[in-house]
N, CA, C and O atoms as a MOPAC input file, in Angstrom:
PM7 MOZYME 1SCF
protein

 N    -11.38500 1    -1.90800 1    58.39200 1
 C    -10.33700 1    -1.87400 1    57.38800 1
 C    -10.80200 1    -2.51500 1    56.08000 1
 O    -10.49100 1    -2.02100 1    54.99600 1
 N    -11.54500 1    -3.61500 1    56.18800 1
 C    -12.01100 1    -4.28200 1    54.97100 1
 C    -13.02200 1    -3.42200 1    54.22400 1
 O    -13.09300 1    -3.47100 1    52.99600 1
 N    -13.80300 1    -2.63500 1    54.95900 1
 C    -14.75800 1    -1.75200 1    54.29700 1
 C    -14.05400 1    -0.68700 1    53.47400 1
 O    -14.48800 1    -0.35400 1    52.37100 1
 N    -12.96200 1    -0.15500 1    54.01600 1
 C    -12.20700 1     0.87300 1    53.29500 1
 C    -11.61400 1     0.28600 1    52.01600 1
 O    -11.66000 1     0.92400 1    50.96400 1
 N    -11.05700 1    -0.92300 1    52.09700 1
 C    -10.50600 1    -1.56300 1    50.89600 1
 C    -11.59400 1    -1.83800 1    49.87100 1
 O    -11.35900 1    -1.72200 1    48.66800 1
 N    -12.76700 1    -2.19600 1    50.33300 1
 C    -13.88700 1    -2.42500 1    49.42300 1
 C    -14.29500 1    -1.15400 1    48.70100 1
 O    -14.57000 1    -1.17200 1    47.50100 1
 N    -14.33400 1    -0.04200 1    49.43900 1
 C    -14.67100 1     1.23700 1    48.82400 1
 C    -13.61100 1     1.66000 1    47.80800 1
 O    -13.94000 1     2.11500 1    46.71200 1
 N    -12.34200 1     1.50900 1    48.17400 1
 C    -11.24600 1     1.87100 1    47.27000 1
 C    -11.30300 1     1.01000 1    46.01000 1
 O    -11.13200 1     1.50900 1    44.89700 1
 N    -11.54400 1    -0.28700 1    46.19600 1
 C    -11.65400 1    -1.18200 1    45.04000 1
 C    -12.84500 1    -0.79800 1    44.17200 1
 O    -12.74400 1    -0.80700 1    42.94600 1
 N    -13.96600 1    -0.46500 1    44.79100 1
 C    -15.15700 1    -0.05800 1    44.04200 1
 C    -14.94300 1     1.22100 1    43.27100 1
 O    -15.35700 1     1.33600 1    42.11700 1
 N    -14.29400 1     2.19000 1    43.90500 1
 C    -14.01600 1     3.46100 1    43.22900 1
 C    -13.03100 1     3.24100 1    42.08100 1
 O    -13.19000 1     3.80800 1    41.00000 1
 N    -12.02400 1     2.42100 1    42.32500 1
 C    -11.05600 1     2.11800 1    41.25800 1
 C    -11.72100 1     1.43700 1    40.08400 1
 O    -11.43900 1     1.76200 1    38.93000 1
 N    -12.60600 1     0.48900 1    40.37100 1
 C    -13.32600 1    -0.22000 1    39.30800 1
 C    -14.24000 1     0.73800 1    38.54200 1
 O    -14.36200 1     0.63500 1    37.32200 1
 N    -14.87500 1     1.65600 1    39.24200 1
 C    -15.74400 1     2.64300 1    38.59100 1
 C    -14.93500 1     3.55900 1    37.67800 1
 O    -15.37200 1     3.88200 1    36.57400 1
 N    -13.76200 1     3.97700 1    38.13500 1
 C    -12.90400 1     4.84500 1    37.32300 1
 C    -12.45800 1     4.10300 1    36.06900 1
 O    -12.46700 1     4.67600 1    34.97900 1
 N    -12.07200 1     2.84800 1    36.20300 1
 C    -11.65700 1     2.05300 1    35.04100 1
 C    -12.82700 1     1.89700 1    34.07000 1
 O    -12.63600 1     1.98900 1    32.85800 1
 N    -14.03100 1     1.66000 1    34.58700 1
 C    -15.20400 1     1.51000 1    33.73100 1
 C    -15.48600 1     2.80300 1    32.97500 1
 O    -15.81300 1     2.76200 1    31.78900 1
 N    -15.36700 1     3.93300 1    33.63200 1
 C    -15.59300 1     5.22300 1    32.97400 1
 C    -14.55300 1     5.44900 1    31.88300 1
 O    -14.89000 1     5.92000 1    30.79600 1
 N    -13.30300 1     5.12200 1    32.16000 1
 C    -12.24900 1     5.28300 1    31.15500 1
 C    -12.51400 1     4.38200 1    29.95100 1
 O    -12.34000 1     4.80700 1    28.80900 1
 N    -12.93100 1     3.15400 1    30.19700 1
 C    -13.23600 1     2.23000 1    29.09300 1
 C    -14.38300 1     2.76900 1    28.24700 1
 O    -14.33500 1     2.68400 1    27.02000 1
 N    -15.40500 1     3.31600 1    28.87700 1
 C    -16.54200 1     3.87500 1    28.13800 1
 C    -16.09800 1     5.06800 1    27.29400 1
 O    -16.50900 1     5.19700 1    26.14100 1
 N    -15.26400 1     5.93900 1    27.85800 1
 C    -14.77500 1     7.10400 1    27.11400 1
 C    -13.93000 1     6.66400 1    25.92400 1
 O    -14.06600 1     7.21200 1    24.83000 1
 N    -13.06400 1     5.68600 1    26.13000 1
 C    -12.22800 1     5.18100 1    25.02800 1
 C    -13.10400 1     4.56900 1    23.93600 1
 O    -12.83200 1     4.76400 1    22.75200 1
 N    -14.14000 1     3.83900 1    24.31100 1
 C    -15.03900 1     3.23200 1    23.33100 1
 C    -15.76800 1     4.30400 1    22.52500 1
 O    -15.92100 1     4.17000 1    21.31100 1
 N    -16.21500 1     5.36000 1    23.19000 1
 C    -16.90200 1     6.44700 1    22.48700 1
 C    -15.95900 1     7.14300 1    21.51600 1
 O    -16.34400 1     7.43100 1    20.38300 1
 N    -14.73700 1     7.41600 1    21.94100 1
 C    -13.74700 1     8.05600 1    21.05400 1
 C    -13.43700 1     7.14600 1    19.87000 1
 O    -13.28600 1     7.62000 1    18.74400 1
 N    -13.34100 1     5.84100 1    20.12100 1
 C    -13.06700 1     4.88800 1    19.04200 1
 C    -14.19600 1     4.88600 1    18.02000 1
 O    -13.93600 1     4.90300 1    16.81700 1
 N    -15.43100 1     4.86700 1    18.47200 1
 C    -16.56300 1     4.84800 1    17.55500 1
 C    -16.62400 1     6.14000 1    16.74500 1
 O    -16.89600 1     6.10900 1    15.54400 1
 N    -16.37400 1     7.26700 1    17.39300 1
 C    -16.37500 1     8.54600 1    16.67400 1
 C    -15.26300 1     8.56500 1    15.62400 1
 O    -15.47600 1     9.04100 1    14.51000 1
 N    -14.08700 1     8.05500 1    15.96700 1
 C    -12.97800 1     8.00000 1    15.00300 1
 C    -13.31200 1     7.07700 1    13.83700 1
 O    -12.98100 1     7.37300 1    12.68900 1
 N    -13.96300 1     5.96700 1    14.13000 1
 C    -14.34600 1     5.02900 1    13.08300 1
 C    -15.35400 1     5.66300 1    12.12800 1
 O    -15.24000 1     5.51100 1    10.91200 1
 N    -16.32500 1     6.36200 1    12.67000 1
 C    -17.31300 1     7.04100 1    11.82500 1
 C    -16.63800 1     8.12100 1    10.98300 1
 O    -16.96100 1     8.27900 1     9.80600 1
 N    -15.71200 1     8.85800 1    11.57100 1
 C    -14.99300 1     9.89400 1    10.82400 1
 C    -14.17900 1     9.29100 1     9.68800 1
 O    -14.12300 1     9.85900 1     8.59800 1
 N    -13.54900 1     8.14800 1     9.93100 1
 C    -12.76700 1     7.48900 1     8.88300 1
 C    -13.67200 1     7.00900 1     7.74800 1
 O    -13.31400 1     7.12300 1     6.57600 1
 N    -14.82900 1     6.47800 1     8.09300 1
 C    -15.77200 1     6.02300 1     7.06100 1
 C    -16.25200 1     7.20800 1     6.23200 1
 O    -16.31400 1     7.12100 1     5.00500 1
 N    -16.59100 1     8.31300 1     6.88900 1
 C    -17.04400 1     9.49700 1     6.15700 1
 C    -15.93400 1    10.06900 1     5.27000 1
 O    -16.20200 1    10.53500 1     4.16300 1
 N    -14.69900 1    10.03500 1     5.75200 1
 C    -13.57500 1    10.51600 1     4.93200 1
 C    -13.38700 1     9.63100 1     3.70800 1
 O    -13.09600 1    10.12800 1     2.62000 1
 N    -13.55300 1     8.32700 1     3.87900 1
 C    -13.45500 1     7.41400 1     2.74100 1
 C    -14.55100 1     7.65600 1     1.72200 1
 O    -14.30300 1     7.62800 1     0.51700 1
 N    -15.76000 1     7.89400 1     2.20400 1
 C    -16.86700 1     8.19000 1     1.28600 1
 C    -16.63000 1     9.50600 1     0.54900 1
 O    -16.91500 1     9.61800 1    -0.64300 1
 N    -16.11100 1    10.49700 1     1.26400 1
 C    -15.81500 1    11.77600 1     0.62200 1
 C    -14.72400 1    11.61500 1    -0.43900 1
 O    -14.79300 1    12.22300 1    -1.50700 1
 N    -13.72900 1    10.79800 1    -0.13700 1
 C    -12.65800 1    10.55500 1    -1.11700 1
 C    -13.20500 1     9.84300 1    -2.34500 1
 O    -12.84800 1    10.18300 1    -3.47200 1
 N    -14.07100 1     8.85700 1    -2.13200 1
 C    -14.66300 1     8.14400 1    -3.26600 1
 C    -15.52500 1     9.08600 1    -4.10800 1
 O    -15.51600 1     9.01700 1    -5.33700 1
 N    -16.26200 1     9.95700 1    -3.44200 1
 C    -17.06000 1    10.94200 1    -4.17500 1
 C    -16.18700 1    11.89100 1    -4.96700 1
 O    -16.50900 1    12.23600 1    -6.10400 1
 N    -15.08600 1    12.31400 1    -4.37500 1
 C    -14.15800 1    13.20000 1    -5.08400 1
 C    -13.54100 1    12.53100 1    -6.29100 1
 O    -13.37200 1    13.15800 1    -7.33700 1
 N    -13.20300 1    11.26300 1    -6.15300 1
 C    -12.64300 1    10.51600 1    -7.28700 1
 C    -13.68300 1    10.38100 1    -8.39200 1
 O    -13.36300 1    10.52100 1    -9.57200 1
 N    -14.92800 1    10.10800 1    -8.00700 1
 C    -15.99100 1     9.95300 1    -9.00700 1
 C    -16.23200 1    11.26300 1    -9.74900 1
 O    -16.33400 1    11.27400 1   -10.97500 1
 N    -16.32400 1    12.36100 1    -9.01200 1
 C    -16.56500 1    13.65700 1    -9.65500 1
 C    -15.36400 1    14.06400 1   -10.49800 1
 O    -15.52200 1    14.49900 1   -11.63900 1
 N    -14.16900 1    13.92300 1    -9.94200 1
 C    -12.96200 1    14.28800 1   -10.68500 1
 C    -12.76300 1    13.41500 1   -11.90700 1
 O    -12.39600 1    13.90300 1   -12.97600 1
 N    -13.00500 1    12.11400 1   -11.74700 1
 C    -12.87500 1    11.20700 1   -12.89300 1
 C    -13.89600 1    11.50300 1   -13.96800 1
 O    -13.58600 1    11.46600 1   -15.15900 1
 N    -15.11700 1    11.79600 1   -13.54800 1
 C    -16.16000 1    12.14700 1   -14.51800 1
 C    -15.81500 1    13.41100 1   -15.27400 1
 O    -16.02600 1    13.49300 1   -16.48400 1
 N    -15.28800 1    14.39300 1   -14.57100 1
 C    -14.88000 1    15.64200 1   -15.21600 1
 C    -13.72600 1    15.39800 1   -16.18100 1
 O    -13.69300 1    15.97100 1   -17.27000 1
 N    -12.78800 1    14.55600 1   -15.79000 1
 C    -11.64700 1    14.25600 1   -16.66400 1
 C    -12.10600 1    13.57100 1   -17.93700 1
 O    -11.64400 1    13.91000 1   -19.02700 1
 N    -13.01500 1    12.60500 1   -17.81100 1
 C    -13.52900 1    11.90900 1   -18.99400 1
 C    -14.28400 1    12.88300 1   -19.88500 1
 O    -14.15000 1    12.83000 1   -21.10800 1
 N    -15.06700 1    13.76100 1   -19.30100 1
 C    -15.81200 1    14.75400 1   -20.07300 1
 C    -14.85300 1    15.68100 1   -20.82200 1
 O    -15.04100 1    15.94900 1   -22.00800 1
 N    -13.83000 1    16.16400 1   -20.12600 1
 C    -12.85000 1    17.05000 1   -20.77400 1
 C    -12.08900 1    16.32500 1   -21.87700 1
 O    -11.79300 1    16.91200 1   -22.91800 1
 N    -11.77000 1    15.05100 1   -21.65300 1
 C    -11.07900 1    14.27800 1   -22.68300 1
 C    -11.96100 1    14.13900 1   -23.91800 1
 O    -11.49500 1    14.28600 1   -25.04800 1
 N    -13.23900 1    13.85600 1   -23.68900 1
 C    -14.16700 1    13.74300 1   -24.82700 1
 C    -14.28200 1    15.04400 1   -25.59100 1
 O    -14.29600 1    15.03500 1   -26.82200 1
 N    -14.36600 1    16.15800 1   -24.89500 1
 C    -14.44300 1    17.46800 1   -25.56900 1
 C    -13.16000 1    17.76000 1   -26.34100 1
 O    -13.19700 1    18.31400 1   -27.44000 1
 N    -12.02500 1    17.38000 1   -25.75600 1
 C    -10.74600 1    17.60800 1   -26.42100 1
 C    -10.64100 1    16.78100 1   -27.69300 1
 O    -10.18800 1    17.27700 1   -28.72500 1
 N    -11.06000 1    15.51500 1   -27.62300 1
 C    -11.03200 1    14.66600 1   -28.82000 1
 C    -11.93100 1    15.25500 1   -29.89300 1
 O    -11.55400 1    15.30900 1   -31.06300 1
 N    -13.11800 1    15.69700 1   -29.49600 1
 C    -14.04200 1    16.27900 1   -30.46800 1
 C    -13.43200 1    17.52100 1   -31.11000 1
 O    -13.50300 1    17.69700 1   -32.32600 1
 N    -12.83300 1    18.38000 1   -30.28600 1
 C    -12.28200 1    19.61900 1   -30.80800 1
 C    -11.05300 1    19.37200 1   -31.67800 1
 O    -10.90300 1    19.98300 1   -32.73700 1
 N    -10.17500 1    18.47800 1   -31.23000 1
 C     -8.89900 1    18.28800 1   -31.93300 1
 C     -8.99800 1    17.34400 1   -33.12800 1
 O     -8.30000 1    17.55100 1   -34.12100 1
 N     -9.82100 1    16.34000 1   -33.06500 1
 C     -9.88100 1    15.36600 1   -34.15400 1
 C    -11.06200 1    15.58800 1   -35.09100 1
 O    -10.90300 1    15.65300 1   -36.31000 1
 N    -12.23600 1    15.70000 1   -34.50600 1
 C    -13.42900 1    15.76800 1   -35.35600 1
 C    -13.58600 1    17.14500 1   -35.97300 1
 O    -13.74100 1    17.25600 1   -37.18900 1
 N    -13.54900 1    18.19200 1   -35.17000 1
 C    -13.77500 1    19.54100 1   -35.69900 1
 C    -12.61800 1    20.00100 1   -36.58200 1
 O    -12.84700 1    20.73500 1   -37.54200 1
 N    -11.39200 1    19.59600 1   -36.29000 1
 C    -10.26600 1    20.05800 1   -37.10700 1
 C    -10.26000 1    19.39000 1   -38.48100 1
 O     -9.70800 1    19.94200 1   -39.43200 1
 N    -10.86400 1    18.21700 1   -38.59400 1
 C    -10.92800 1    17.53900 1   -39.90200 1
 C    -12.07300 1    18.04000 1   -40.76000 1
 O    -12.13200 1    17.71700 1   -41.94700 1
 N    -12.97400 1    18.81000 1   -40.20100 1
 C    -14.10000 1    19.32400 1   -40.97700 1
 C    -13.72800 1    20.60100 1   -41.72400 1
 O    -14.45500 1    21.00300 1   -42.63300 1
 N    -12.64800 1    21.23400 1   -41.37900 1
 C    -12.28000 1    22.51200 1   -42.00000 1
 C    -11.63900 1    22.32600 1   -43.33900 1
 O    -11.27200 1    23.30500 1   -43.98900 1

């Protein structure tokens, strides 16, 4: 009887260990995905902000500088 309880306890412990490993792997993958999403967002802000500043500069040149030369 004690051998059967030992086997059941061992199998239960193995199942819990496997579940913990799977949860840890999913957590790490989610963490990496969140970091990559943050980097992509920062890149998008940098590109979008750079484009906005460029367009603003062109608009100022066209509306203020070029219109006063005529």
